[in-house]
NUGU-687863 format. One record per residue: x, y negated, z negated of N, C-alpha, C in turn. Coordinates in steps of 0.001 Angstrom, whole numbers, plus 524288, in hexadecimal, padded with zeros to 5 digits. Layout:
% residues N
XYZXYZXYZ...
END
This chain:
% residues 351
7C4F48175A820B37C59A813D581C557C56E816F7817447C996816BB814207C9CC8198980F457C65B816D280B3D7C324819ED8089D7BF41817CE804F57C071819277FF417BE85815D57FBD17BF4B816A07F6227BD5281BBA7F4307B8D781D927F66B7B65E822347F4567B82E8274F7F6F67BBDD827007FA917BDC182BBE7FD197C05B82F367F9117C0108345B7FA167C25F8382D7F68F7C80C837807F5D77CAF5836B47FA227D0A8836257FA017D2068313E7F6DC7CF4582D007F7EF7D050828077F5367CF22828AF7EF637CAD982B1A7EDE27C99282BBC7E8977CD9B82F297E5C37CF9A8330A7E8617D3A88366A7E6147D88B8330E7E4F57DA1B82FDF7E8C27DEA982C937E8197DDD9828B07E38E7D948826457E3437D841822747DF467D844824F77D9D17D650829B97D9707D66B82C687D47B7DBE582D787D2D77DF3D82F327D6A97E4D6830397D55B7E7C182B477D3D27E696827237D6907E9338220E7D52A7E7C78204F7CFA17E2E2820887CE567E10A81E437C9527E22F821E47C4C87E3E5826B57C5E67E57782A367C1C67EB5782A4A7C0E47EE38826E17C3787F3DC8268F7C2877F4C3824437BCF87F77E8275D7B9D87F7AE826117B44F7FAF4821707B2D87FEF4820407B61A8028081C097B4638000B816957B53B7FBB9816247B7F67F9388111C7B8FB7F57380FCB7B4BB7F61380B617B2367F25C809A77AE3D7EE04806667B0E47EA0F809337B2A97E5C6806BA7B58B7E2BB802C07B23F7E31A803357AD0C7E0237FFC07A9C37E1E67FA017AA857E6987F9387ACAB7E89E7F3FE7AD9B7E51C7F1147B17C7E21E7F4167B4887DE9B7F1C87B87E7D9347F0CE7B67B7D8027F2797B1B07D2C47F22B7AFA57D0CC7EC847AF987CC677EBA27B2287C9CD7E6827B29D7CD397E25E7B5207D1307E4067B81E7D46D7E04D7BAFC7D27E7DFA97C0917D4067DB597C2FB7D2D27DA607C87D7D7C87DAEF7CB927D7937DE1B7CF8B7DC347DF1D7D3037DB0A7DD487D8707DE487D9B57DA517DDF27D7BB7DFC47E1B97DAEB7E3227DF5A7DD297E77D7E2A47E04B7EB2F7E2017DDBB7F0787E6517DC287F2B97E60E7D9CC7F82A7E6D27DE1D7FC1F7E5167DD10800D47E5C17E0EB804EC7E29B7E5D38040E7DDB77E504802747DA687E94A800A37D9C27ED99804D27DA2A7EC5F809A27D91A7F05180DC17DDC67F41080EBD7E21F7F2E780C5D7E69B7F67180D237E5F57FB7680A497E8D87FF9780BC97E87F804B0809457E9A980481803717EDD2801E5801D27EF53801C47FC4E7EB667FE867F94B7E9CE7FA177FB577E6247F6BD7F8817E0D97F9867F7CF7DF2C7FC697FBDE7DA3B7FF347FB6D7DA57802F17F7077DE878061F7F69B7DED7809E47F2657DF80807657ED257E232802D57ECD47E2657FFDF7E80E7DD177FE5A7E6177D9C97FC687E9B47D4557FAD87E8957D1297FF817E71A7D18D803B37EA137CEC2808847E8CE7D04D80A837E32C7D55680A3C7E1F77D6FC80C097DCFA7D492808E97D87B7D436803CE7D91B7D1B5800817D51B7CC1C801BC7D4AA7C954802757D9187C3F0803D77D8CC7C31C809187D6207C6A380CD37D73D7C65F811F67D4B77C7318118A7CECF7CAE080E1D7CD297CBB480D497C76B7C6E080B1F7C4ED7C417807AC7C7A17BF45805BC7C5807BB26809CD7C5377BACA80D1D7C93C7B689811367C9717B7798156A7C5637BC82817187C4897BD9881B867C14D7C03B81A4B7BC177C2628159B7BBAA7C50A8145F7B6CF7C2E880F527B4557BF0B80CD17B6E27BC17808767B48A7BFBA804027B3117C357802A77B66A7C7267FE6F7B5437C4F57F9007B65D7C0DF7F89E7B9507BE777F38A7BA877C2607EFCC7BD027C5697F1E27C07D7C9067EEAB7C3A07C6057EBAC7C7BD7C71F7E6887C8537C4C37E3987CC8A7C8A67E3837D1327C6CF7E5367D5AC7CA1F7E5AA7DA647C8E87E1107DE0F7CCDA7DE107DF007CC737D98C7E2B17CFC37DAED7E7607CD647DC2F7EBB27D01E7DE227F0547CF997DA367F4BF7D4267D8867F6CE7D3F07D4A77FB357D5AA7D75D800517D2F07D5E3804777D4057D829809A97D3127D40E80DBA7D6257D44E811DE7D5737D09B8161C7D0F17D216819797D0357D74681A747CC087D94981DCA7C7B57DB7181A657C3957D862819837BF667DA07816067BC007DE4C818527BB717DE5581D867B86E7E29781FE37BAF67E7FD81EDF7C02A7E7F681F6A7C2E67ECB281E3E7C2A57EE26818907C31D7EA12815027C2E47EB1280F6D7BD7D7ED3680DE77B94A7EAEF80FEE7B4147ECF880EAF7B3367F27E8105B7B5BB7F3F9814CE7B5487F9608168A7B8927FCD8813217BD6C7FB32811E87C1007FE6E80EE67BF087FF98809637BC9C7FB8C807197BAD47FC1E801B17B4F77FC97801647B2A07FEE78055B7ACFF7FF988056A7AAE280262800C67ADC1806467FE967ABDB809337FA257ABD5805FB7F5327AEB1801857F52E7AF537FE737F06E7AC467F9437F0A17A9FE7F8147F53A7A7457F3117F5A97A2827F2FC7F21F7A1B37EE727EFB379D697EDD97EC2579EB47EF007E67E7A3747F0C37E56A7A50C7F1BB7E0077A6837EC837DD657A56D7EC217D8757A69C7E7907D5887AC817E6F87D4797AF557EB247D4DF7B4F67EADB7D38C7B8887E99A7D8387B6217E9207DCCE7B93F7E7E57E1957B75B7E2F57E4367BB027DF947E53E7B9C27DACC7E81C7BD6A7DA6E7ECF17BB4B7DAD87F18B7BE5C7DA257F64E7BE4E7D4897F7E97C2E87D2A57F9117C39C7CD107FA7D7C63C7CCC67FFBF7C4257C99F8033D7C6A97C8CA808557CB327C4C7807897CFCF7C680808CE7D4657C2EB807FA7D90E7C4C680B267DB497C11280DDF7E05C7C1E5810A67E4987BFED80CF57E81A7C36A80B787EC047C1E4807977EFA17BD6E8095B7EF777BC6E80E6B7F2A97B806810537F05B7B2C080EBC7EBA27B2E180C797E8F37AE4180A9B7E8D77AE2C804857E8BE7A9CE8020E7E85E7A9737FC567E3967ACA17FA587E4567AF017F5F57E0017B2167F3A47DDE47AF4B7EEEA7D8AE7AF657EE837D60B7ACFC7EA007D1ED7B09F7E7D87D1937B0D87E2997CD827B3F77DFEE7CCEB7B1907DA8E7C7F57B0C37D9007C7077ADE87D42A7C7F07B1397CF2F7C6E57B6337CF8A7C7447B97B7CAD57CCD57BAFB7C9947CD827BD547C5027D2BA7BF3A7C3657D4857C3BD7C6B47D9967C4437C77E7DC0B7C8B27CA0C7E09F7CA897C6C27E0C17CF6C7C5857E4C27D1897C1D47E9567D4117C4C27E82F7D6A17C91A7EC547D9347CC3A7EB777D7E07D2157EFB87D72E7D4D37EF8D7D66D7DA687F3067DAAC7DD0C7F0EE7DD3A7E11D7F3EC7E0E17E4327F3B47DEE77E9DC7F8577DD6A7EBCB7F8CC7DB187F1077FA187DF7F7F4D07F6077E1507F79D7F6A47E5A97FB517F5C77E438800FD7F5077DF068020A7F3F77DD64807347F8E17DCD280A617F9BF7E09B80D987FE657E0738110A7FD897E4B481513801097E501818CD800B67E91981CEE805F27EAC581EA9806DC7EFD881E9B80BEC7F1FE8202480BB77F4FB825388071A7F4CF827B58068D7F7D682C9C809F27F5AC830F080CC07F90D833AB80FF37F72E8382A80CC67F43183C25807C17F59783CCA804677F2ED84091803E97ED1883EF2802EC7EC11839FA8024F7E69883826807957E4008380C80B9D7E6AC836EE810FB7E452836FB812297E25B83C548107E7E52484074811667E367845CD80D907DF41847A9808D67DF84845A8804977DC20847CD803267D75F8442E8045C7D7DD83F2B803357D37183B9E807587D2D98376180C437D23983900810787D1888351D80FE27CCA9831D380DCA7C896833F780CFD7C3B883117808EF7C48682CB6804C47C75A82E15800D57C8A882A24802E07CBC3825C6806877CF59826FF808F57D28F822D980C2C7CF1981F1E80F3F7CB91821708125B7C80481E5780EF17C4A881AE480ADC7C2AC81D29807387BF1E81A3D804C17C1EE8159C802F77C6C7816748005D7C99E8123E804187CAAF80DBE8090B7CBAA80F0280CC27CCE480AD780EF97C82D8083C80F4D7C3A580AED811A57BF178089680D487BB49806BC80A527B91E80A81805FF7B5B8808D28021D7B87480579800DB7BD5B806BF7FD0A7C03E803C97FEE77C10F7FE0F803FA7C2487FD7C8060E7C2EE7F846805F87BDD77F537807B37B9B57F7D3807977B4A57F529802477B2E47F3B17FE5A7B3B17F7077F9087B2137F5CC7F70A7B5247F1117F80F7BA1A7F0A87F63A7BD1D7EC1B7F9587BB8C7E7357FE437BA4E7E7B9801387B8807E3287FF647B3477E1477FDFE7AFCB7E5007FBB37AADB7E35C7F6987AB8D7E07C7F3977AF417E25E7EE867B08D7DFCD7EFD47B2B97DA577F3C17B6257D9DA7F4FC7B8C47D4EC7F6C57B4CA7D0DD7F9437B07C7D2947FB2E7AC917CEC67F6E67AA9C7CB597F2427A9EA7CD717EE0A7A7A77CA6E7EA927AB8B7C7A87EBFF7B08E7C7F17E88A7B4B37C5BD7EADF7B79E7C1287EFEA7B6AA7BFD57F26B7B9797BBA67F1E17BF6D7BC4A7F33D7C1377C0E27F2C97C6CA7C2267F6B07C9B77BF0C7F5A77CED77BE0A7F9387D21A7BB1F7FD757D4757BEB17FC477D5077C3CD800287D70D7C7547FE637D63B7CCDF802167D50A7D0778014E7D51A7D5F28048D7D9687D837802077DD3F7DA91804D27E1947DCE8805167E0D07E2C3809D67E0D87E4E480AB77E0017EA5780C357E5287ECE58097A7E67E7F12780AB67EB377F41080EBA7E9FD7F83D8138D7EB9B7F725817E77EA7E7FA94819597EF9B7FD7D81E127EFE87FF5481FA17F445802CE825487F5E0801E7826637FAAD8031382BBF7FCAB802FC82F397F9B2806B482CDB7F74880A9B830017F4C580ED3832DB7EFE180CD08315D7EDDC80817834797E94A8062A83A267EAA38055F83B7B7EFD3804F0840DB7F15B803E38444E7F10980894842057F08280D4C845427F02F81204848777F529812D984D047F48681527850817F92281647852707FB4881110851E3800878109C85360802FE80BBA859208022980A82859FD8008F8059885F677FF78803F28617780437800BC85DE5807E37FF6985F7180CC47FCEB85B52810C57FDFE85C868159C7FCC5858F381A087FE6285395819947FBE38534C818287F70A84E64817A87F42C84DDD812197F25A8499380F857F3CF848DF809E27F2F2845CE808E17EDFC84898806357EA3C845AA804597E591843DA7FEE87E6A9841717FC7C7E2B183EEF7F7917E36A8429D7F2D97E428847957F3CA7E3F784B4D7EF827E48784F2C7F05D7E92784E177F4547EC78851A07F5CB7F0A8850177F33F7F5CB850DB7EE237F64784F3E7EB4A7FACF853497EB7A7FF27851877EC71803E4854AE7EC2A80892852BA7E81780C41855A17E78B810968543B7E38B8146E850F17E5ED818CE84E717E28B81BE884BF77E448820D284BDB7DFAC8249684AD67E0ED8296C84AC77DD0682D76845EF7D9C582D29846587D4D982B8E841BE7D1A582AC783F5F7CFEA83010841FE7D0E88346A83FFA7CF568397183D7B7D3C183C7583D427D86F83A1783A717DCB683CC08349E7DC1C83BD28318D7DE2383F1E82BC17DD7D83EB5829817DF90839AE82B667E3CA837B4829A47E653832F882A797E2C782DF582E277DF3982E6B82FD47DC3E829CB82B6A7D905827638276D7D7D282A898231E7D49D82854820BE7D71A8234E820DA7DC268232381E7A7DEFC81EA78220A7DEF4819F7826A17E17881A4E829CC7E1908158F82BE77DC2E813BD82D057D89C8174D82EEE7D36A815C282AAF7D07D812E1825DD7D0DB8147E821937CE02811CD820537D09A80C95821147D5AD80C1C820717D8638072E824C07D68580364829A07D6288056582DAD7D4158020882C7B7CE9D8002682AA27CB2C803BB8295D7C5E780251824EB7C5DC7FE29821267C9437FEBB81CEB7C9B27FAEB81EEB7CB0F7F5888227F7CED47F55A824B17D0587F051827A47CBB47EDBD82A5A7C8A97F0EB82D137C4177EEC6829227C0267ECD9824B77BF777EF838207E7BC157ED9B81E867BDDC7E85F81DB97C2D37E7CA81BEB7C4D67E2BE81F737C35F7DE42824977C4347DF6A828837C2F87DB77828937BD027DA36828107B9E77DE3E828137B42F7DDB6823747B24C7DA5A81EDB7B44E7DB6A81A447B2F27D89581AA27B4D87D2C581D367B9137D20F81E047BB037CCB3821E37B7647C9CC8261C7B5F57CC5382A137B2A17C9DE827CC7AD1C7C8BF824FE7AAFD7CC8A823417A5867CC1981DFA7A4EA7C93E81A5E7A89E7CA42815187A7F27C8248136A7AC9B7C48F817047B02E7C388816047B4A97BFFA811817B8007C1EA810CE7B8907C71180CEE7BC357C91B80F5E7C1C47C92380D287C55B7C5FF80F6C7CAA07C5A680E817CDC77CA93812697D0FF7CBF5811D17D42B7D0A4814B07D9647CFFB8130A7DD167D311816067E1EF7D411815A07E32F7D9D7819437E6867DBCF819A17E7937E13A819F97ED807E218816EF7EF757E5C68174A7F4E77E766819997F5177ECCC81E127F7AD7ED76820AF7F8557F27C81F357FDC57F49281BD07FDE67F821818DE802B67F9AC81B32804E37FEAB81B4580A497FEEB81D6A80CD68036B81998810F58055F81805810B880A3E8156D814AD80D44810C98174280A4280D12813F6809638084B81610806B48041E8179580ACF8014881BAA809AA7FD4481DB080D4C7F8D781FED80A267F4498207D80CAB7EFDA822E9809E87EA958212180C297E65B8226D809977E11E820F380B4B7E0C181B2280C1C7DE4581980810707DD89813FF8118B7E1EF81191814967E61F8145F8159A7EA7C812098188D7E8BE8112881E347EB2280D61820B67EA2280C5C826427ECF5810A08295E7EA478133C82CCA7ECBC8173B82FCC7ECBC815F4835B57E91F813068377A7E8B3811D483D1A7EBC080CFB83E4C7EF9C80D95841E97F2D080946843CE7F5B48066283F707F7648091D83B8E7FA20806C4837308000680635838468025C80AA083A2E807D780A7B83BB780B6C80CD7837B68099F80D8B832E780D1E8103482EF180CB38162182FE0810CF818CE82E9E8115C81E418305C80D2A821D282DD380C4982154828CD8086E824BB826768030D8238D828B8801AB81E74829917FCC981D3482BD97FC2081F83831428003981F1E834777FFDF8212D839B07FF2282707839BD801EF829C383678801B782F6C836637FC688317C834667FA7182EE58304B7F56F8309E82E407F0E782F348323D7F1A282B09835307EDDB829C98392F7EDAD82E2F83D227F2568303383E8F7F2A4834958424E7EF9E8394E840147F03083A7583AF77ED8D83EB9838C77E78B83DBA838E87E5EE839358376B7E05B8380D837517DDD18380C83CBD7E10B836C4840CC7DF02836DE846207DFD583C2A848E07E25783FAB845F87E361844F3848167E66A8448384D507EA5F8413384D2F7ED8384084851D17F343841A98509A7F64A8424F854A47FBDF84388853E87FE8783F32850C980264840AC84DE98059583CE884ABA809F583B2384E52809FB8360284F1280E0E833D385291811E1830B284F5C816E78321684F9281AE282F5184CD981DD282BC7850A681EB4826FF84F188218A8234A8525882777823208513A8293A8272184E4C82EC3827C284D1F82FF882D7F84CC2834D682ED384B718362E8343D84ACD8341C83690845BB831DF8333D8425A82F858352783D6B8335283666839408384F834A6839DD83C2D835E0835F483C10832258314D8395D82DA3831D9838F7829FB82D878364082C7C828F38381C82B378246C8360682D9D81F9D832E78297B81C8282E7A82B1E81A7782B2C827B98173C8294682AE6812908279B8280680E9A8252382A4F809D6820208276D808E981BAC82A44808898168A827D08089C81419828488033A8114A8242F8019980ECE8240D7FC73808D3823D17FD518061B827AD7FB1480062828047FBAC7FDDF8238D7F8847F963821D27FAA07F6AF81D317F8B97F59681D247F2FD7F3BD821767F0B77F24F821947EB357F71E820B77E7BA7FBB8822C57E96B80083822147E6A18022881C517E6DB80182819F47EB7D802C68145D7EC2A7FF8C811097E8A07FA4A812417E83F7F6D180F197E52C7F7FC80FB87DF507F91C814497DD7D7FAB8814C17D8007FFBD812017D6FC8032C811F07DAC18081180EB77DA5480706808EC7D9D180379807027DD248021B801707DD087FFBD7FFD47D8027FC0F802E27D5D07F9B0801A77D0D47FDDC802087CC6B80181805B77CCEA8058D8062B7C8F5808D3801197C90580A2C7FF2E7CD9C80D3E7FA577CDF180A187F5B67CC0B805287F5607CD7C801BF7F10A7CC11801347F0A17C62D800447F50F7C3827FEE17F5247BDF88039B7F6347BA6E807D47F87B7BC4D80C0A7FA0A7B8ED811747F8467BAC98119E7F5F27BF72816917F41E7C1958188A7EF657BE9D81DAB7EEE17BE6281FF17EA407BBB681F5D7E5777BF4281DA07E1447BCFE81CA07DC647C00A821BB7DAC47C2B38211C7D8F67C77B8254E7D7037CAED828BA7DB5A7CD15826E37E03D7CCCF829F37E4887CEE1827717E7237D3A282ABC7E95E7D6E8828D77EC707DB8E829B67F22E7DA8B8263E7F55C7DCC2826817FB1A7DBFD825CC7FDC87E1648293B801687E26B828CA804A97E7208243C8086F7E65A821158090B7EA6081C8880CD27EA3981CE4810147EF0E81E42815127EE3D81EF2818A57F2AB81ED881E2F7F06A81DF0821F47F3F481E59827767F28782304829B87F5A58274482A417F2FA82C1F82C2A7F58882CE5832017F4BD828D0834C57F30F8297083A487F1D38298183DD27F6938272F83BF37FB08826C283F5F7FF8F8284983C788049182D4383AB58051682ED783847809FD82E4383C1380E7F82CB7839FF812F182BC183D738176982CE983A9781C8C82F3C83D96820008301983B378255882ADB83AFD8282D82A4C8374882B7F825528365982E45823A683AFE831828277883D7C834118260F842068375A8244784686833D5826618470D82F128249484AE682B6E81F0A849A98295E81E31844A1828AB818EB8430782703814EC8445382B338165F8439C8302E812E9844FB83474811C584AF683473815D584DDC833908154A853A483346811DF8553C82EC48126E8526F82A4580F55853A6825B88098885284826C38085584E6A82998802E184D4882AEB800A88516D82E79803BA8535783239801C08578283597800E185C7C8327D8040885D7582E6E80370861FB82B0D7FE9786169827957FDBC85CDB8258B7F94C85BD8821FB7F41685C12824F97F43885A9C829E07EF4D85A5082CEB7EFD785D708320A7F07D862918319C7F181865A0836647ECC3865F683A1C7E80A864C5838127E3678653483B3C7E2BF8609383F1A7E64085CC983EC37E5AB8580C841DB7E8668587B847377EB5085CAB847F37EDB985D8384D057F1D58599384E9E7F4708573184AD97F8578531684BFF7FD868553284D998002F85248850FB8056F8538E85278808DF84EB78513680DEC84FA2850A28118E84B6084FCD813FE849B2854B7813858449F85605815878425F85AD68190983DEA859A081DB183DEE85C2D8214A8398885BB5820C5835E58605B81FEF830DB85F4081F9982CF886375822B08283A861A4827D6828838627082B60824DF8603382C438205C8641982A9F81B98862B782BAF81732866378314D815B48667D832DE8133E86AD383845811AF86B5F839A880D1C867D8835E3809CA86653836C480573862E48333A805EC85E38835718056C859888327E805FA854AE82ED58017B8542982A47802A2851C78265A7FE87850C18287E7FA8F84CC5827D77F59584DFA82A0F7F16E84A8F827587F1058453E822AF7F316844EA81FAA7F2A883FE9821597F67183BCD824C67FA2083D11826197FE498394182B167FCF78367182B717FEA08318D830357FD7282E6D834CD800AA8307C8394C7FE21830BE83E1A800C283262841BC801B582DD383FDC8014F8292784311801CC82471844448079D8231A8416980B518258684261810B182441840448124B81F07841DB8168B81D2983FE2818D281829841AB8159A8139A83DF98141B8102F83F168115980B6F83CBA814A28072884005817388041A83E3081A617FFCF83E24817257FACF83979816957F8A0838BD8131B7F4368397D815F57EF1E83C03813747EB6683CF4815787E6388380E813A57E2FE8350D8175E7E13483026815FE7DE6983083816CE7D875835468173E7D678836068184C7D0DB833EC813DB7CD728340980F287CF6A8321B80AD87CC2C82C4A80B227CB638298180CA27CF57823DE80D787CEDE822A8812707CBD4825B1816887CCC0824C581B4C7C9D9825CC81A897C3F68291F816C67C27E829EE815D87BCE7825278139E7BA388215B811AF7BD7B81C5380FE37BB3C81879814447BB0081A118190E7BCB5816B681D9C7BC3C8146681F817C1558155281C9E7C59A8133881E167CA9B81641822727CD3781375825CD7D02C815E98299B7D36D8121982B0E7D7AC8142B82C767DC688107082E547E09480E64833A47DF318096C8349A7E065806AC839627DEF0804A383C6E7E3A380449839E77E827801F583C6A7ECB38063483DA27F0A5806CE842967F20780AE0843FC7F5D5808F9842F57FB6080C788434A7FF2580B7B841B9804658070A844CF8072380730849E6806898030484D2D809087FDB584BC8806DC7FD5B84B3C801B97F852849EA7FF527F68084488800F07FA14840BD801237F8AD83B87802907F6B583B31808427F96F83DD880BC37F7F583DC0811347F27484055811C27F1D1844E080F357ECCC8478E80FA97E8538442C80D997E936841A2809227E4E783E46807007E3D18399C80A7B7E7C78376F80CEF7E729832E6810347E3B883463814F17E4FA838C2817547E1D783A8B81BEC7DC5183BC081A067DB8D83E5C815D27D65E83F5A813C97D32883A6F812E47D5E483653810FD7D3008319A80FA77D0CB82F13814B17D36482FB9819217D17582D6F81DF87CD19830F1820747CCF3835C881EC97C9218395E821607C47C83AC981DC77C47F838CF8193D7C015839D08159A7BAFD83733817BD
END
């Protein structure tokens, strides 16, 4: 379990809060509601706000909701008892109520794991649709300054051009098993726009691609970076279920978090922003080789075990290269390269 006080986490939080383009004073004495507190991104969002209070005295009030309170109490053990953090047990599929004022909402309660896509697709749809509507209904009565929705690159479907900007929508098969995730994200984005048009609830959207880092799920997750890092942590051979020719570009967690706060505090209302690190695209087999190079003491070998039928929970859309110039125009840029990010992630699990 990654902890707030770990060296790697503290280094990341320092780097995030020193990003110059973000006006952190906008959060001073504000209350921020974050749903899905147990997820990797939400955890680092909460840690960042706590760090701002500890080192920059912003007096942010953190309202974190989670469905599994036992897991939340364990995850945020270093922060329990603080006056600036309130953990609330809540399933986003149910209406949300809170008496005090709320200035910002970040909806991070969702799941993109292939395991959950195969085993709980209805739950995924509910979290993205009912969950979004419930938080928007709550926001209507609170005069919030912004609702930030964590969406996905998968809303673009099949690539219609080589580099995908925020308006390059393609089609996908709505009857494939994977569709529960991107289709419900698309519906959620439409809900945000509808609540803005009808009730003037402000929103921004982050369309995120391939984020990894401390606190990520590595055991039985099913996403490629999670699976490979789990092999490293277990000191076992790296097993690829394909020829490894697929190309991906990965964004380290601290860069993703600085991007999310940039969108929350500086993004234009009713706009979506691509959030990805496209500086180091890499084929999966080359990523596996890089891991064996970075950690030669683990005795790992690369093994190919290609099934005759592809897993239904995985995306078949292929490589989607995101155009991040819209977010970069707000001052954001990725700062952590792939080797550094991988090394820090492994360190965080072994500290």
